[in-house]
C-alpha positions as CSV (number, residue, x, y, z in Angstrom):
1,M,33.8,13.7,-78.5
2,N,34.5,15.1,-74.8
3,F,32.8,15.0,-72.1
4,K,31.6,18.7,-72.0
5,Q,30.0,18.0,-75.2
6,L,28.2,15.0,-73.4
7,E,27.5,17.2,-70.4
8,S,26.1,19.9,-73.0
9,F,24.1,17.0,-75.1
10,L,22.5,15.7,-71.6
11,W,21.7,19.1,-70.2
12,V,19.9,20.2,-73.5
13,A,18.2,16.8,-73.9
14,D,16.9,16.8,-69.9
15,L,15.7,20.4,-70.2
16,Q,14.9,21.0,-73.6
17,S,16.3,24.3,-74.2
18,F,19.9,25.6,-75.0
19,T,19.0,28.6,-72.8
20,K,18.1,26.5,-69.8
21,A,21.3,24.2,-70.1
22,A,23.4,27.2,-70.7
23,R,22.4,28.3,-67.4
24,Q,23.2,25.1,-65.5
25,L,26.7,24.9,-67.3
26,Y,27.5,28.6,-66.6
27,M,27.9,28.8,-70.2
28,S,26.6,31.3,-72.6
29,Q,24.3,30.0,-75.2
30,P,26.4,29.9,-78.4
31,A,28.7,28.2,-76.4
32,V,26.4,25.2,-75.6
33,S,25.0,25.3,-79.4
34,F,28.5,25.0,-80.5
35,Q,29.5,22.1,-78.5
36,I,25.9,20.5,-79.6
37,K,27.1,21.0,-83.2
38,A,30.6,19.8,-82.8
39,L,29.3,16.5,-81.2
40,E,26.8,16.2,-84.2
41,E,29.6,16.8,-86.7
42,D,31.9,14.1,-85.2
43,L,29.0,11.3,-85.2
44,E,27.7,12.6,-88.5
45,V,23.9,12.9,-87.0
46,M,21.4,15.2,-86.4
47,L,20.5,15.0,-82.5
48,F,18.0,17.3,-82.3
49,K,15.0,18.8,-83.9
50,R,13.3,21.8,-82.5
51,G,9.7,21.1,-81.8
52,D,7.0,23.5,-79.7
53,K,9.5,25.6,-78.2
54,K,11.5,22.7,-77.2
55,M,14.2,20.8,-78.3
56,V,13.3,17.0,-78.9
57,L,15.7,14.2,-79.5
58,T,16.0,12.7,-82.7
59,D,16.5,8.7,-83.2
60,A,20.1,9.2,-83.2
61,G,19.5,11.6,-80.2
62,Q,17.4,9.1,-78.1
63,L,20.0,6.1,-78.7
64,L,23.0,8.1,-77.6
65,Y,21.3,9.7,-74.6
66,S,20.8,6.3,-72.5
67,E,24.8,5.7,-73.1
68,A,25.8,9.0,-72.7
69,K,23.8,9.1,-69.4
70,Q,25.7,5.8,-67.9
71,M,29.3,7.3,-69.3
72,F,28.6,10.8,-67.5
73,R,27.8,9.1,-64.3
74,H,30.9,7.2,-64.1
75,Y,32.9,10.5,-65.0
76,Q,30.8,12.1,-62.3
77,K,31.9,9.1,-60.1
78,I,35.5,9.4,-60.8
79,K,35.2,13.3,-60.5
80,A,33.5,13.3,-57.2
81,G,36.0,10.8,-55.9
82,L,38.8,12.9,-56.8
83,D,37.1,15.9,-55.2
84,D,36.7,14.0,-52.0
85,L,40.6,13.0,-52.0
86,K,41.5,16.6,-52.2
87,G,39.5,17.2,-49.4
88,L,36.6,19.0,-50.9
89,K,39.0,21.9,-51.4
90,T,36.9,23.0,-54.4
91,G,33.6,22.7,-55.6
92,H,30.3,24.7,-56.2
93,L,26.8,24.6,-55.5
94,V,23.4,26.4,-55.6
95,V,20.9,26.4,-53.1
96,G,17.4,27.8,-53.3
97,A,15.1,28.3,-49.9
98,G,12.1,29.8,-48.9
99,T,11.9,33.2,-47.3
100,I,12.4,32.1,-43.2
101,P,15.1,29.1,-43.8
102,G,16.6,31.4,-46.5
103,E,16.8,34.5,-43.9
104,Y,17.0,33.2,-40.8
105,L,18.6,29.5,-40.9
106,L,20.6,29.0,-44.1
107,P,23.0,32.3,-43.6
108,L,24.4,30.9,-40.1
109,L,24.7,27.5,-41.6
110,I,26.5,28.2,-44.5
111,G,28.7,30.5,-42.3
112,E,29.8,27.5,-40.2
113,F,30.2,25.2,-43.3
114,K,32.5,27.4,-45.1
115,K,34.7,27.4,-42.0
116,K,35.4,23.8,-42.4
117,Y,35.3,23.7,-46.2
118,P,36.6,27.5,-47.3
119,G,37.0,26.4,-50.7
120,I,33.4,25.4,-51.7
121,Q,31.4,28.2,-53.3
122,I,27.7,28.6,-52.6
123,T,25.1,30.6,-53.9
124,L,21.9,31.1,-52.1
125,K,18.6,31.9,-53.8
126,V,16.1,33.2,-51.8
127,S,12.1,33.3,-52.7
128,G,8.8,31.8,-51.6
129,S,8.5,27.9,-51.4
130,G,6.3,27.5,-54.7
131,Q,9.3,29.1,-56.6
132,V,12.0,27.1,-54.9
133,E,9.8,23.9,-56.1
134,R,9.9,25.2,-59.7
135,W,13.7,25.8,-59.2
136,I,14.1,22.2,-58.5
137,R,11.8,20.8,-61.3
138,E,13.8,23.5,-63.9
139,R,17.2,22.1,-62.0
140,E,18.6,25.8,-61.5
141,I,19.7,24.7,-57.8
142,D,21.3,21.7,-56.0
143,L,19.3,21.8,-53.3
144,G,15.8,23.4,-52.0
145,I,14.8,24.2,-48.8
146,T,11.1,24.5,-48.5
147,G,8.0,25.1,-45.7
148,I,6.2,22.8,-47.8
149,L,6.1,19.3,-48.9
150,V,7.0,18.9,-52.7
151,E,5.8,15.8,-54.8
152,G,6.0,14.7,-58.0
153,Q,7.9,12.6,-60.3
154,E,11.8,12.6,-60.2
155,I,11.2,14.8,-56.7
156,E,13.2,13.8,-53.6
157,C,11.6,15.5,-50.6
158,R,12.7,14.6,-46.9
159,P,11.6,16.4,-43.8
160,W,14.6,18.9,-42.2
161,L,13.9,20.9,-39.1
162,Q,10.6,21.3,-37.4
163,D,9.1,25.1,-37.5
164,Q,6.3,26.1,-35.1
165,L,4.1,29.4,-36.4
166,V,3.0,31.5,-33.7
167,L,0.0,34.4,-33.6
168,I,1.4,37.9,-33.3
169,V,-0.2,40.9,-32.4
170,P,0.8,44.6,-31.5
171,S,2.1,45.1,-28.4
172,L,-1.0,47.2,-27.3
173,H,-3.7,44.7,-29.0
174,P,-6.6,43.7,-26.6
175,W,-5.7,39.9,-27.2
176,A,-2.5,40.7,-25.8
177,D,-3.6,40.6,-22.4
178,L,-5.6,37.5,-23.0
179,G,-2.9,35.2,-23.3
180,T,-5.3,32.5,-25.3
181,I,-8.0,33.1,-27.9
182,K,-10.2,30.5,-30.0
183,V,-9.4,29.9,-33.4
184,S,-13.1,31.3,-34.2
185,D,-11.7,34.8,-33.0
186,L,-9.5,34.7,-35.8
187,K,-12.3,35.6,-37.8
188,N,-12.9,39.0,-36.2
189,E,-9.8,40.5,-36.9
190,T,-7.8,41.6,-39.7
191,M,-4.6,39.2,-40.8
192,I,-1.9,40.5,-42.7
193,F,-0.9,37.6,-44.8
194,R,2.2,36.2,-47.0
195,E,2.0,36.3,-50.6
196,Q,0.1,33.2,-52.3
197,G,2.8,30.5,-53.0
198,S,5.0,31.2,-49.8
199,G,5.0,27.9,-47.5
200,T,3.6,29.9,-44.6
201,R,0.5,30.7,-46.5
202,R,0.1,27.4,-47.5
203,T,0.5,25.9,-44.1
204,I,-1.9,28.4,-42.4
205,E,-4.7,28.0,-45.3
206,Q,-4.2,24.0,-44.5
207,K,-4.6,24.6,-40.7
208,L,-8.0,26.5,-41.2
209,V,-9.0,24.2,-43.4
210,E,-8.9,21.6,-40.4
211,H,-11.1,23.9,-38.3
212,N,-13.7,24.2,-41.1
213,I,-12.5,27.8,-41.5
214,A,-11.9,29.1,-45.0
215,I,-9.4,31.7,-45.4
216,E,-11.8,33.9,-47.2
217,Q,-13.7,33.8,-43.8
218,I,-10.7,35.9,-42.0
219,P,-10.8,39.7,-42.8
220,K,-7.6,40.2,-45.0
221,G,-5.5,43.2,-44.6
222,I,-2.2,43.7,-46.9
223,E,-0.3,40.4,-48.6
224,L,3.4,41.2,-48.2
225,G,6.3,39.2,-49.7
226,S,8.5,38.4,-46.6
227,S,7.8,37.6,-42.9
228,R,10.0,40.7,-42.2
229,A,7.6,43.1,-43.6
230,V,4.4,41.3,-42.1
231,I,5.9,41.9,-38.8
232,T,6.6,45.4,-39.7
233,A,2.9,45.8,-40.4
234,V,1.8,44.2,-37.1
235,E,4.0,46.5,-35.2
236,A,2.5,49.2,-37.3
237,G,-0.9,48.0,-35.9
238,L,-2.2,47.0,-39.6
239,G,-3.5,43.6,-38.4
240,V,-2.2,40.5,-36.7
241,S,-0.6,37.5,-38.2
242,I,0.9,34.1,-38.4
243,V,4.4,33.9,-38.5
244,S,7.7,31.7,-37.9
245,R,9.0,31.6,-34.4
246,Y,12.4,32.3,-36.0
247,A,11.6,35.2,-37.8
248,V,9.8,37.1,-34.4
249,K,12.0,36.1,-31.9
250,E,13.8,39.7,-32.1
251,P,10.7,41.7,-32.3
252,L,9.4,39.9,-29.3
253,E,12.4,40.4,-27.0
254,L,12.5,44.2,-27.9
255,G,8.4,44.3,-26.9
256,R,7.4,45.2,-30.5
257,V,4.7,42.7,-30.5
258,R,3.1,40.1,-28.6
259,V,2.6,36.2,-28.9
260,V,-1.1,35.3,-28.4
261,Q,-1.9,31.1,-28.0
262,V,-4.7,30.0,-30.2
263,D,-6.8,26.9,-28.2
264,N,-6.5,23.8,-30.0
265,F,-4.5,25.1,-33.1
266,D,-1.4,23.1,-34.1
267,L,0.6,25.4,-35.8
268,S,4.0,23.2,-36.3
269,R,5.1,22.6,-39.6
270,N,8.3,20.7,-41.5
271,F,11.1,22.5,-43.3
272,Y,11.6,20.0,-46.2
273,Q,14.9,19.1,-48.2
274,V,14.0,19.0,-51.7
275,Q,16.0,17.5,-54.6
276,H,15.6,16.3,-58.4
277,S,16.3,12.7,-58.3
278,Q,18.3,13.1,-61.6
279,S,20.6,16.0,-60.6
280,M,24.4,15.3,-60.8
281,A,25.4,16.2,-57.5
282,G,29.0,15.6,-56.3
283,Y,30.6,15.2,-53.0
284,A,30.1,19.0,-52.2
285,I,26.2,18.8,-52.1
286,E,26.5,15.6,-50.1
287,A,29.0,17.4,-47.6
288,F,26.6,20.2,-47.3
289,I,23.4,17.8,-47.0
290,D,25.4,16.1,-44.4
291,F,26.3,19.2,-42.6
292,I,23.1,20.6,-42.2
293,N,21.5,17.3,-40.9
294,N,24.4,17.5,-38.0
295,H,22.8,17.8,-34.6
296,E,25.8,19.7,-33.6
297,A,25.6,21.9,-36.4
298,L,21.9,23.0,-35.9
299,E,22.9,23.7,-32.1
300,I,23.6,27.3,-33.0
301,F,19.5,27.8,-33.4
302,D,17.4,28.2,-30.1
303,F,14.9,25.7,-30.4
304,N,13.0,26.6,-27.3
305,E,9.4,27.7,-28.1
306,T,8.7,31.6,-28.6
307,S,6.5,32.4,-25.6
């Protein structure tokens, strides 16, 4: 019995799937199956039985699981300590992010982090916040950055940065010269939305409900999968939209769109750091989290409100 076999066993037990475990271990599915088979032969017991599309622990497997978990945690602590002694010269972590933090914030932060720890490899996966939440629950990533609060068993979610959403209109739109409109005016103009499941979309829906406005009352234009596409559609005169201040900075400076204030309509929100409480993370991910929480690192962004 070796730690590679124990690690394979724990991932299969936690995810109830050879395929998902193989993805986490950067191994092929046959290689994971071989590790489990070798462990079973060594212990002379069956550790899994196949359930309804899932791998279920046998009684022997359940007995091994609790002991193996403790052994592996000790092993990870020792290994992480050695990585720390090496000055974090090696390591790999996977970060998943919603489109705003993934496209506008994290690439810059990762670039700065790599200057400090060039040996640590970082994979950044970008999708809607809903998908990032699924990645966390499936333990396909070490850290998630979302535009929505993620709750649930075995989920750790903490506020990270505050974002300000802003209403943007084409540069020649009648609202552009008004400067401020009422929330109820939104029911009189075609709105371009992000796709369902995005953090921006969910935030807008929640903010509208606070003003007793259902999203169905807003004339809906096209739905798009990224803020860049939404802003381009607004520039083309296809409607108005509400987007993050981080996404709209350049188009505003170039005069392609205008920001319109909405009276008594708080469009602030938080980005969140999300992790699985049972993740087997080491010093590399801890160093990255410490880095992106550092005030000096965050000074690379302009936090003045868009106007």
